[in-house]
Each structure stands twice: as structure tokens, then as C-alpha cells.
C-alpha positions in Angstrom: 113.7 77.6 50.9 110.4 75.7 51.6 107.4 76.9 53.7 107.5 73.6 55.6 111.0 74.7 56.8 109.1 77.7 58.3 111.0 79.9 55.9 113.4 81.0 58.7 110.5 83.0 60.0 111.8 83.3 63.5 115.1 84.9 62.5 113.3 87.2 60.2 111.0 88.2 63.0 113.9 89.1 65.3 115.5 91.2 62.6 112.5 93.3 61.6 110.0 92.7 64.4 109.4 96.3 65.4 109.3 97.6 61.8 106.9 94.8 60.8 104.6 95.3 63.8 104.3 99.0 63.2 103.8 98.4 59.5 101.1 95.8 59.9 99.3 97.9 62.5 99.4 100.9 60.2 98.2 98.7 57.4 95.0 97.8 59.2 94.3 101.5 59.9 95.1 102.6 56.4 93.1 99.9 54.5 89.9 100.6 56.5 90.3 104.3 55.9 90.5 104.0 52.1 87.4 104.4 50.0 86.9 102.3 46.8 87.0 105.5 44.7 90.6 106.3 45.7 92.0 102.8 45.0 94.4 104.2 42.3 98.1 104.2 41.9 99.1 105.7 45.2 96.8 103.4 47.1 98.1 100.4 45.2 101.7 101.3 46.1 100.7 101.6 49.8 99.1 98.2 49.8 102.0 96.6 48.1 104.3 98.2 50.7 102.1 96.6 53.4 102.3 93.2 51.6 106.1 93.5 51.5 106.2 94.3 55.2 104.0 91.4 56.2 105.9 89.1 53.9 109.2 89.9 55.5 108.0 88.6 58.9 105.8 85.9 57.3 102.6 87.3 58.9 100.1 85.0 57.1 97.0 87.0 58.2 98.4 90.3 57.1 99.7 88.9 53.8 96.2 87.5 53.1 94.6 90.9 53.9 97.0 92.8 51.6 96.7 90.3 48.8 92.9 90.4 48.9 92.9 94.2 48.8 95.2 94.1 45.8 92.8 91.8 44.0 90.1 94.4 44.8 92.2 97.1 43.3 92.8 95.0 40.2 95.1 95.8 37.3 96.0 99.2 38.7 98.1 97.3 41.3 100.2 95.5 38.7 102.9 98.2 38.2 103.6 98.4 41.9 103.7 94.6 42.2 106.1 94.3 39.3 108.4 96.7 41.0 108.8 94.1 43.8 109.0 90.9 41.8 112.8 90.8 41.9 113.0 91.7 45.7 115.8 90.2 47.6 113.3 88.4 50.0 111.9 85.2 48.6 108.8 85.6 50.7 108.1 88.9 48.9 108.7 87.5 45.4 106.4 84.5 46.2 103.6 86.8 47.4 104.0 89.2 44.5 103.7 86.4 41.9 100.7 84.9 43.7 98.9 88.3 43.8 99.5 88.9 40.1 98.0 85.6 39.3 95.0 86.2 41.5 94.3 89.6 39.8 94.1 87.7 36.5 93.6 88.6 32.9 94.1 90.6 30.9 97.9 90.8 31.2 100.4 92.9 29.3 103.9 92.1 27.9 105.9 93.2 30.9 103.7 91.1 33.3 104.0 88.0 31.2 107.8 88.4 30.8 108.2 88.9 34.6 106.2 85.8 35.4 108.1 83.6 32.9 111.4 84.8 34.4 110.1 84.0 37.9 109.5 80.4 36.8 113.3 80.1 37.0 113.6 81.6 40.5 115.8 79.8 43.1 113.0 79.5 45.6 110.5 76.7 45.2 107.5 78.7 46.4 108.3 81.5 43.9 108.6 79.1 41.1 105.3 77.4 42.0 103.5 80.7 42.4 104.8 81.9 39.1 103.7 78.7 37.3 100.2 79.0 38.8 100.1 82.7 37.7 101.2 81.7 34.1 98.3 79.2 34.1 95.8 81.7 35.5 96.7 84.3 32.9 97.1 81.7 30.2 100.2 83.4 29.1 100.7 82.8 25.3 103.8 82.0 23.4 106.6 79.4 23.3 108.6 81.1 26.1 105.8 80.5 28.6 105.3 76.9 27.5 109.0 76.2 27.7 109.2 77.7 31.2 106.3 75.5 32.4 107.6 72.4 30.7 110.9 72.7 32.5 109.0 72.8 35.8 107.2 69.6 35.1 110.3 67.8 36.3 111.2 70.2 39.0 113.0 68.6 42.0 110.2 69.9 44.4 107.0 67.9 44.1 104.9 71.0 45.1 106.3 72.9 42.1 105.6 69.9 39.8 102.0 70.0 41.0 101.7 73.7 40.2 103.4 73.2 36.8 101.2 70.4 35.7 98.1 72.4 36.5 99.6 75.4 34.5 100.4 73.0 31.7 96.8 71.8 31.7 95.6 75.4 31.4 98.1 76.2 28.6 97.8 73.0 26.5 94.9 70.8 27.8 97.3 67.9 28.1 95.2 65.0 29.3 98.1 63.5 31.2 97.8 66.4 33.8 95.0 65.0 35.9 96.7 61.6 36.2 100.0 63.1 37.3 98.3 65.3 39.8 96.4 62.3 41.2 99.8 60.6 41.6 101.1 63.6 43.6 98.2 63.1 46.0 100.0 60.0 47.2 103.4 61.8 47.6 104.9 62.0 51.1 105.2 65.8 50.8 102.0 67.3 52.3 102.4 70.6 50.4 102.5 68.6 47.1 99.3 66.8 48.3 97.6 70.1 49.1 98.5 71.8 45.8 97.6 68.7 43.8 94.2 68.5 45.5 93.5 72.2 44.8 94.5 71.9 41.2 92.4 68.8 40.6 89.4 70.5 42.1 90.0 73.3 39.5 90.2 70.9 36.7 86.9 69.4 37.8 85.0 66.9 35.7 88.0 65.4 33.8 89.6 64.4 37.1 86.5 62.8 38.7 86.9 59.3 37.3 90.5 58.9 38.4 89.7 60.2 41.9 86.8 57.8 42.3 89.2 55.0 41.3 91.6 56.2 44.0 89.0 55.9 46.7 88.2 52.3 45.7 91.7 51.1 44.9 93.9 53.0 47.3 92.0 52.9 50.6 93.7 54.8 53.5 95.5 58.1 53.2 95.4 58.4 49.4 91.7 57.5 49.2 90.9 60.1 51.9 92.8 62.8 50.0 90.9 61.8 46.8 87.7 62.0 48.7 88.4 65.5 50.1 89.3 66.6 46.6 86.0 65.4 45.2 84.2 66.9 48.2 85.8 70.3 47.4 84.3 70.1 43.9 80.8 70.3 45.3 77.9 68.6 43.7 78.5 65.9 41.1 76.4 64.7 38.2 74.0 61.8 38.7 76.3 59.2 37.0 78.9 59.9 39.6 76.4 59.5 42.4 75.6 56.0 41.2 79.3 55.2 41.5 79.4 56.6 45.0 76.3 54.5 46.0 78.2 51.4 45.0 81.3 52.5 46.9 79.3 53.2 50.0 78.4 49.5 50.1 82.1 48.4 50.2 83.3 46.0 52.8 86.3 48.2 53.4 85.6 50.7 56.2 88.1 53.2 54.8 86.4 53.2 51.4 83.0 53.6 53.0 84.2 56.6 55.2 85.8 58.3 52.2 82.7 57.8 50.1 80.5 59.2 52.9 82.6 62.4 53.0 82.0 62.9 49.3 78.2 62.2 49.6 78.0 64.7 52.4 78.8 67.5 49.9 76.1 66.5 47.5 73.2 68.3 49.1 69.7 67.1 48.3 70.9 65.0 45.5 72.7 62.7 47.9 69.8 62.3 50.3 68.0 59.4 48.5 71.3 57.4 48.4 72.0 58.0 52.1 68.4 57.3 53.0 68.7 53.8 51.5 72.0 53.3 53.2 70.4 53.9 56.6 68.9 50.4 56.3 72.1 48.8 54.9 73.2 45.5 56.6 76.8 46.8 57.1 77.1 49.0 60.2 80.0 51.0 58.7 77.7 52.0 55.8 74.9 53.0 58.1 77.2 55.1 60.2 78.8 56.8 57.2 75.3 57.6 55.9 74.3 59.2 59.2 77.5 61.4 59.3 77.0 62.4 55.7 73.4 63.4 56.3 74.6 65.7 59.1 77.1 67.3 56.7 74.2 67.9 54.3 72.2 69.7 57.0 68.7 71.1 56.4 68.4 69.5 53.0 68.4 66.1 54.8 65.0 66.9 56.3 63.2 64.1 54.4 65.0 61.4 56.5 64.2 62.8 59.9 61.7 60.0 60.5 64.2 57.4 59.6 66.8 59.0 61.9 64.3 59.1 64.8 63.8 55.3 64.3 67.5 54.8 64.3 67.8 57.0 67.4 65.7 54.5 69.4 67.4 51.4 68.0 71.1 52.3 68.2 73.5 52.4 71.0 76.8 54.1 72.1 78.7 56.1 69.5 76.3 55.2 66.7 73.4 56.7 68.7 75.4 59.9 69.5 76.1 60.4 65.8 72.4 60.2 65.1 71.7 62.7 67.8 74.4 65.1 66.3 73.0 64.7 62.8 69.5 65.6 63.9 71.0 68.8 65.4 72.8 69.6 62.2 69.6 69.3 60.2 68.2 72.0 62.5 64.6 73.2 62.8 63.4 70.6 60.3 64.3 67.9 62.8 61.6 69.1 65.3 59.6 65.9 64.9 62.5 64.1 66.6 62.4 66.4 69.7 60.3 64.0 71.8 62.7 61.1 71.1 65.7 63.3 72.0 64.1 64.3 75.3 63.7 60.6 76.1 67.4 60.1 75.7 68.2 62.7 78.4 67.5 60.1 81.1 70.4 57.8 80.0 73.4 57.4 82.2 75.9 58.3 79.5 77.2 61.8 79.8 78.4 62.0 76.2 74.8 61.2 75.0 73.3 63.7 77.4 75.6 66.5 76.2 74.9 65.6 72.6 71.2 65.7 73.2 71.5 69.2 74.8 73.5 70.5 71.9 71.1 69.1 69.3 68.0 70.5 71.1 69.6 73.9 71.0 70.3 73.7 67.3 66.8 72.4 66.5 65.2 75.2 68.4 61.7 75.9 69.7 58.8 73.9 68.1 55.8 75.6 66.5 52.8 77.1 68.2 50.4 74.0 68.1 49.4 72.7 71.5 51.3 69.5 71.2 54.5 71.3 70.2 54.1 73.8 72.9 54.1 70.9 75.4 57.3 69.5 73.9 58.9 73.0 74.1 58.0 73.3 77.8 59.4 69.8 78.4 62.6 70.7 76.6 63.0 73.9 78.6 62.3 72.1 81.9 64.9 69.4 81.0 67.6 71.8 80.1 67.0 73.8 83.3 67.3 70.7 85.3 70.5 69.5 83.6 72.0 73.0 83.8 71.4 73.1 87.5 71.8 69.5 88.7 73.8 67.3 86.2 76.9 65.8 87.9 79.0 66.4 84.8 80.3 69.9 84.1 80.3 69.5 80.3 76.7 68.5 80.3 75.8 71.5 82.5 77.5 73.8 80.1 75.8 72.2 77.1 72.4 72.5 78.7 73.1 76.2 79.5 74.1 76.9 75.9 71.1 75.0 74.5 68.7 76.8 76.9 69.9 80.1 75.6 69.5 79.0 72.0 66.0 77.6 72.7 64.9 80.9 74.3 66.3 82.9 71.3 64.5 80.6 68.9 61.2 81.2 70.7 61.8 84.9 70.7 62.6 84.9 66.9 59.5 82.9 66.1 57.3 85.3 68.1 58.8 88.1 65.9 57.9 86.1 62.8 61.5 85.1 61.8 61.6 81.4 62.3 64.7 81.0 60.1 67.0 82.9 62.4 69.4 80.7 64.1 70.5 82.7 67.1 73.6 81.9 69.1 73.4 81.7 72.9 74.1 84.9 74.8 77.4 85.1 76.5 76.0 85.2 80.0 74.0 82.1 79.4 77.1 80.1 78.6 78.5 80.4 82.1 77.7 77.8 84.7 78.7 78.1 88.2 
């Protein structure tokens, strides 16, 4: 049965609700009580028992906690996991196979054999998890290869995605990235998610195809390709040149997808985005602003350009510039005066965005001019907190005022890098 069918979770909850609740509650107490030095056989069996209890009621949070603890225990947990790999409950078998794969190499004969058998399981999630585990462990031998090869044509697209990644790990077959890219366009969202994760693991060999998808398949497929590239992190300079070209596309969908990828490139993406701020196409300029906000503090070199854009833009475009300055944080303090000027506008959305960004940027330095700006910011926020006609703006001003006060306190203590959150009582507005 598939996870998107909710794995009959509700019926399982009714059948074992009280047992599961008690088990999961005891699980939390037990895990925190255990010390690393005692994570041996008995402890592993206990944690596996908790994984089983959580799996039976499909408690995702408890399953994740148990699985993470088993990874910490390591290979000492394998015997206890293998004892459950043929459990009657498909949820349990799925979680056991996944945990074994996450624990990783080295693996012994019984573990490899059990995973190969699990590749023939009647449940799609179990087959997929077993295939991934075979790939993670790089299980040797013709038996493993044959098991994965059969799954390359599995009726479930999610399983095919898992199998093609495992096949890549076992054989290095260069068809794998292309097949996985094709599964990004499948109507099955689980297949999309699994294919995206596996392409990110493959990394560099998949980049070219994903770039082509952004350009040639705008829309949903292009967005999924962009999110996959984004999850890979920072790309080499050659790929950045391709992204700069795509950012100038006349197709807004291509531009937005490209901006998402550039937003994950850190300082290396800033020069490209800086040039894009003066691009003739408004979609390109707007995508650059959003990407610079994703980059955050490393986008400090463009604060002056953003301040200019703040004064020349209108509506949604201006709000996005305001938000980006806030995301850049304390390095955007030179824009504080321009932000204060915007507080007089009649648009409540802009006023709220200004308040939030002032709070994120924090208190200016100790020079006389900056002290004046700080005083002006505090006075503005107090006035908006008290008198603004829109509740959302009053709340944003109250939160920002708390942040600004915390920043000033941190600076006085010599820790200007601390980004304090507003105190709870400063969030409330009557």
C-alpha cells in the first residue's frame, strides 16, 4: 500500500491507539535517560521496539526520533533490526529497511541477503527503501544487481526512482540521471520527491540535464529541477554563467526558477544578481531581489543598490526590496534611513514589511549619526505600535521594537552578532 493512501493510518490508530500512545510516551522518557556509553544490545532492542510501536500507528515524529537514535547506535542495532525485517506490518518493514540503509557500511552477509529479499516485498515503500539501502551499502554480487534491475521497471514510479539511484550506485550507469530527471515530470508527487533527492545525491553528473529542464520545460517540471539544483548547494563557476543567461530569459517561469537556484549560491551568486538589479526586464530584477534575500548576509555588497531600488520601485516590487534588506540583516544598516522614510506611506503591507525589516536589521552603531537613526527608528516603532490603524502593522511594530531593543542591549555587551528574538510580552498589542 502507498503512503499517499495514508497507509490505512486511521484504522491502525483505532486498533492500537492506547498501546501506541503509551509506547511512544515511554520512548521519549527512555531515550533521554540513556547515556551514550550504554547504547549496546539491550538499548538497541528497546529502540527498535519503539520504532515498531511508532510505525504501527504511523507516528512520523516518533518514527524519525527512533530511526535517528538507531543511526547513533550504529551497527550494534543491526541484529535487532533484522529480527523485524519480516514483520507482518508493512510500515515496520519499511522503517527497518530504511534504518539499515541509514546506518550504512560495512554490512555483513545476513544484512545484505535480507535487503535483497526485501526488494521483492509486496509493499512499494518497502521495496523502495530496500533498494535505497542496497545502494547505500553498495551491496556486492549478482544477486543484488539482479534485484535492483528488476525494480528498474517496477509498476510504482517511486520505486523506479529509488531503484535507478541504487543502480547508479552499484554500476555507475550514465542513464540513471536522465531517467530520474524524467521522473521529475511524473504525475506522482512521491516519485518527484524521491527523484529530486536522488539527483541531488548524484550531484555534478546531473547538473547539465537539470539546467536544460529549467530552460526547456518551464512550469512545474522546471520548478522541480530548480529546487533539485538548489538542494545541491553551491555550483561551480561554469554553471553560474549558465544561470546568468537563464536569468535574462523572457519567460517569467524560467526566470523565477533560475532565481531560486541563484539564491542558494551564497557570495558567488552576488555579482550576477547585482548586475541583474539593473536589467531591463522587471521579472529579472524582481527575481534577483528575492534571490539576494535568500543569500542573506553575504549579499551585503549590494545594499547600496537595493537602497536605490527602494526609492525607485513601487507596490509589490518595493515590498520585496524591503524584505530582502531585512534578510541581509545588520549589514543593511546603511539602508535604515530609507526604510524609515517609507513608514509614512499609506500602504499597510509596506509599513508592516518596513517594521519587520527594521527589527531584523537591528540597532545601528555608536556613531552620532547612527545614534540619531536608532532614536528615529525607536520613535517610529513606538508610534506605529500605539497608533497605527491596522492591527498587523501594530503587531509588526511591537515585535520589531523588541528586536531593536535586544540588539542594542547585545551591542552594549559587545556581541553585535547576536540576533535576538523579541520577548514574548513585547509581541502582544492591545
